[in-house]
N, C-alpha and C positions, 0 to 999 in steps of 0.2 A: 743077553749074550753079546759077545764081542762080534762085530760084523766080520765075515770072512775068517773065522777062527781056524777052520781046517786048513785054509791056504797058508795062514801064518804058521801053523804047526809044521806043515810040510816044508816050508821055507826054513824053519829052525832045524829040522832034522837033516837037511842037505848040507854037505860040507864041500866047499869050493865049487858050488853049482852056479852056472851062469844064468843070466836072465832068461834065455830062450828055453832053458830046461823047464820052466814053469808051465809050459804048454802041456806037460804030461800029467799034471795034477788033476784032481777031480774037479777042479774049477779052472780048466784050461783057459776059459775066456777071460779070467782075471789076470791082468798083467800087474807088474809091480807099480806102474804109474797109477793104474785104476785103484789098486789096493791103497796106495799112499793117499789118494784123494778121498776115498771113502772113509778110511781110518781117521784122517785129519778132520774131515767135516764132522764126524760123529763126536770125537773127543773135544773138538773146539767148542761145539755147542754145549757140551756137558762140563766145560771148564776143568778137564782132567789134565794132570801134568805128571812127568816122570823124569828121573835122572839116568843118564847112560854112562857107566863107568867101565872101562875095558870092553869086555864083550858081553856084559850082563846088564839086564834091566833091574835097577834097584827101586823097590817100591817106596819112593819118597816124592810127594807131589810138589814140594816147595822149591826145588832147585832144578826144575826141568829146563830153565833158560840157559844152564851151563852146558847143555848138550853140544858137543863139538863133533860134527859129522865130516869135517874137512880131512880127517886122518883115516877115513874109512873108504873102502871101495865097494862097488856094487855086489861083488861075490864074497864079501866078508860075512862071516857068521853073524847073524843078527842077534840071536838070543841063545843063551846057554840052554841046552836041552833039558836041564834040570829045572828051569824056570819057565813053565808054560802056563799062561793065564787063560782060563776058559770062561770065567764069569767076572763081570765088571764089579760085582758087589764084594769080591774078595780083596780088591786092592783099591788104592786111591787113584791110580793112573796106570795107563798101559802105553806101550811104545806107539808113537804116531808119526815119527819122522822116518822117511825112507829115501835113500839116495836117488836122485833123478838122473844120474849119468847113464848114457846109452851103453848097452852091453858090448858094443863094438870097441869100446875103449878099455880093454882089459888092463888091469893093474895100474891104470892111470889114476893119479891122485885127484881127488875132488877139489877144485880150486875155490869153489864158492858154495854157499848154502842156498838151498832153494827158497822160493818166495814165502814159504810158510815157516821158515826156521825161527824168525824173530817174533812170532806172535806172542809167545809167552813172556818174552822180555818186555815187549811193549805193554802187555797187560800188567806186569808187575810194576813197570814204571808208572802206569796210570794209578795203580793201587797205592804205590809209594807217594805219588803226588797228592792223591786224595787223603792219605794218612798225614802228610805234611800239612795240608790245608786244615785237616781236622785238628791236628795238634795246635796249629796257630789259632784256630777258632777257640779251642779249649783254653789256650793261654789268654786270649782276649777275654773269654768268659770269666776265667779266674781273676784277671786284672779288674774286670768290671765288678765281679763279686767283692773283691777286696775294696774297690772304691766305694761300692754301695755300703759295705760293712763300715768303712771309715765314716762315710756320710751319715750312716745310721747312728753311729756313736756320737758324732757331732750333733746330729739332730736331737738325740736323746739328751745330751748335755745342755743344748740350747733350750730344749723344751723344759727341762728341769729348772733351769735358771728362770725362764719366763713364768713357769708355774709358781716358783717361789716368790717372784716379784708380784704376780697376780694375787697370790694369797695375802701378801703383805698389803697390797693396795686395797683388797677387799676388806681386810681387817681395819685399815685406816678409814675407809669409807663408812664402814659399819660404826666405828667410833664417832665419825663426823655426823652420821645420821642420828645417832643417839643424842649427841650434843645439840643438833638442830631441833630434834623433837623437844628436848628440854627447854631450849631457848624459845621455840614457838609456843610451847605451853605457857611459859612465863609471859611472853608478849600478849598472848590471847587473854590471860588473866588481867594484865594491865589495861588492855583495850576494853574489856568488859567493864572494868572499873571506870574508865574514861567515858564510855557510853552511858553508864548510869549517871555520872556527873553531868554529862551533856543533856541528858533527858531532864534532869532536875533543873538545869539552867534554862532549857527551852520552856519548861513549865513556868518558871519565874518570868522569862521574857514575854511569854504570852500574856501573863497576868499584867505585867508592866505595860505592854503594848495596848492591851484592852483599856487600861486606865488612861493612857495617853490619848487614845482615840476618843474616849469619852470626854476628856478635857478639851480636845481639839474641836469636837462637835459643839461643845458648849461655847467655846470661843467664837467659832464660826457663826453660830446662832446670834451671839451678842453683837458681832460685827455687822451681820445683816440687819439686825434691829437698829443699830446706830446709823448705818448707811441709809436705811429707809427713813429714819428721822431727819437726816440731812437733805436727802433728795426727795422733793415733794412731787415732782412730775416724772412721767416715764421718759420724756425727752431728755431730762437731765441725767437720768440713770443710763440711758443709751450712750450719751456723750462720754461719761466716765468709763463705761465698760468697753468702749471701742477705741480707747487711746492706747498707744504703744510707746514705751520709753524710747526716745530718739526719733520719734515721728516728727516730720517737718510739714507745716501748713502755711498757707498765705493768710495774713491778717490785715484787715482794712482800716482799723482804728488809727487815728492820727495822734492819739495821746501816748504819753510815755508809759502809762500803766498797762500791763499785760495781764491776761488771766493767770490764776494761780498755777504755779509749777511750769509755766511757759517762759522761755527765754528768747530774746531776739538773736538771730543768726548774724552776728556782726564780728565774729572772731575774738570775742572777749575771753579773758582767762578767768576760770572759775575753780573753786575748791574741789579737789578729788574726794574729800571726806563728805562735804555738804551734799554734793551731787554724785554720790557713789553709784547709784543705779545708772545714771547717764554715762558715767565714766566706764562702767562695766560694758556698756553697749558700744560706744564710739572710741574709747581709749584716747590715744594721742594721734589719731589719724589726721586731724586737722591742725596740729601744732605747727607753727612756723617760727623757727629759731627760739623755741621756749625751753630754757634750761632749768626752770623751776619745777622740781619734782613733786611739789605739793599742789600744782594746778594743772589744768589741761585747757585747751582752747576749743571754743565753739566753731562750727562751720562759718566761714565769712562769705555771705551771699550778697554783700552790698554792691550794687551795680552789676550783678551777675545773674545769669539764668542757669537753670539746671538741665542737664541732658542725661539720658539713660546710659548706664554702663554697657559698653560693648566688649564683652570678654573675648569674643572670637575675632575682634577687629574687622567686622564685616563692612561697616559703614565709615569708621574712622579709626585711626591708629592711636588716638590720644585720649580715649575714654575707656580703657580696659581696667582701670584701677579705681576703687572707691577713694574719693578725696582728691582725685587728680584735677588740676586746673590748666587753663590755656585760653587762647583766643585774645583778640585785641578789639578795642572799641573803634579805633581809627587805623587807617593803613595808607601808605604811599606806594604806588605802583613802582616796581623796578623795571628796567629795560626789558628783561625777559618776559615780564607780565604784560607789556604793551601789545595791543592788537595791531595787525597789519594796517598801514595808513600811508598817505602821500603828503608831500610838502609842496607848497607853492614855489615856483621858480624864483630864485634870487638873482644875484649878480655873479655871473660866471665868466671867466676870461680864459681863452685858449692861447697859449704862447706859441711862438714860431719855432720851427725845427730846422732852420737853415734854408737857403735857396736851392732850387733845383730846376732843371730844364727837361723838355721832352723833345725828342727827334721825330721828324715826320717824313713820310714818303708821298710825293705828289706827282703822279705820272701825267697830269694834264688831262683835258677832255674837250669835246666839241659838241656843237648843236647843229641839227639839220633844219633848214627853213624852206617852206613852200609858199608861193603866191597863188592864191586861188581867185579866179574871176568868174562872174556869172551874170547873165541878163535875166531879168524877170519882169514882174508886173508891179504895179504900185502897191507897196506894202512897207512895213516898218523895217524890213531887212534890205530894201533897195533904195537908191536915191536916183533923181532924174538928171540926165545929162543931155546938153544940146551942143551940137557942133556948129562951126562957122558956116558950113554950107547948108544949114537949115535942118539937119537931121537931129532927132532927139530919141531918148529911150530910158528905160530903168536899168540901173547897173549897180553891182556890188563886188567888192574884192576884200581879201584878208590874207594875212601872212601866218602860216602854221609852222611854229618852231617846236621841234621835238625836245623833250627834256633829256638830261644826261647827268650821271653821278660824277663826283670829283675824284673818287677812289683815293682820297688822302688817308694815310695810316698814321695814327699818333702812337708812338712807342712809350712804354712804361719808363718811369724815372727812378724805380726802386722803392721799397717799403720805408715808411717813416711814421713817427708818432708826434702827437701834440699833447701837452699837459694842460689840464683844466683846473683853474684856481677859482676860489670863491665859496660862498655859502648859500644854502637855500634858506628861505624864510623860516623862522622858529614858529612851532605850533605848541600850545599847551603851556600851563604854569607850574606843574609838578606839585600841586597842593595835596595833602592827605585828605581822605574822604571817610565818612562814617560807615561802619559795618553793622550798625544796629538796625534791627527790625522795628517796625512801629511798636511802641511799648506803652505800658501803664505801670506806674510805680506803686508797689505794695510792700509790706513787711513779710519776710520769711521768719517764722518762729518755730522753736523746737520744744518738744515736751520732755521735761527733765525729771519727772517723778517715776 
């Protein structure tokens, strides 16, 4: 039911009735102001609207914001008596605006609309703004859907192209795989054939190797038998078995004949072909200005001793290389090598540096003298004296003179120098001397076989 319906009907049936006449209604306690608030709050909460045209309420909820109350007065007929609403479910909206002007201002125009007049307009604005936002959102959604549709079409086209390329690539790879299988099968067939041939060759090689080993064993046995026939003693066998090509030994014989396959280390040139084994060991290490490619030189140890090679140069800097030479049998000392020593004085002369004088200060001086006399007895310090009147005695005297300094000052005459000429006596003769240790001469010989 509409709140205060009876009061509203009574107001509608009264023509040209003022506001204070409402006190005679069945709801005298209800003033127009109270009715206005109650009616407004009810329909505001239920979002109901109505349009007011002329003196009638028209049942249309969407245009209630056009209601213009500024042309009406408080005693104006509110509702045509033929339109009285008693139930809210019969219409979409009912009148909710009532003039707020006091009854004391009769026939005075209403200059403004009360505080509740624009509620519907604000609500419609909010709805319109929401509708605008919704339309904009729908437009954006439509644009997004269009973009998505375009992208989808592009993706479909791109996917179709890639699928076509992929199918082509798969087909090509399949063909390549088939060719690879065929080629691999062919290669495996050839490889099997080669392996069969290799196995056959290995068998032949084994047979040939077995034959060669048999022959080698036979040759070794024959050589052992021949060597045993040549060497009758174990000592001779040991000598032969412990020799190395290029080995150097000391030999004491004074004859020119050397043992077989031994050569004297004298720097001689020998054939590279005849002594091929020795050449393979020492090469041209000991060649000195040898331009003959058919020969090579033996080590020359004539008048020389051998020292061990010092690769790291720990003890000497001159023995890091095989075949290196150095040193001297005799040597003359240089000035830097002489030890500290002295020379006997010779004849040296100091020349003059010109004459010069010295000035002196002599303030003079004096001496004090005292004569001391004394009488004593007979002793070595006294002498005997006799006077003319017959008196005598022992007497001594001395003069005591005090010493004194002269206080003479000798002044400097300036710095000067003197040159010294001459030579000291010569010492030593400068002869070279031997560097050899005590020695015994033997031959160095090298094994050439």
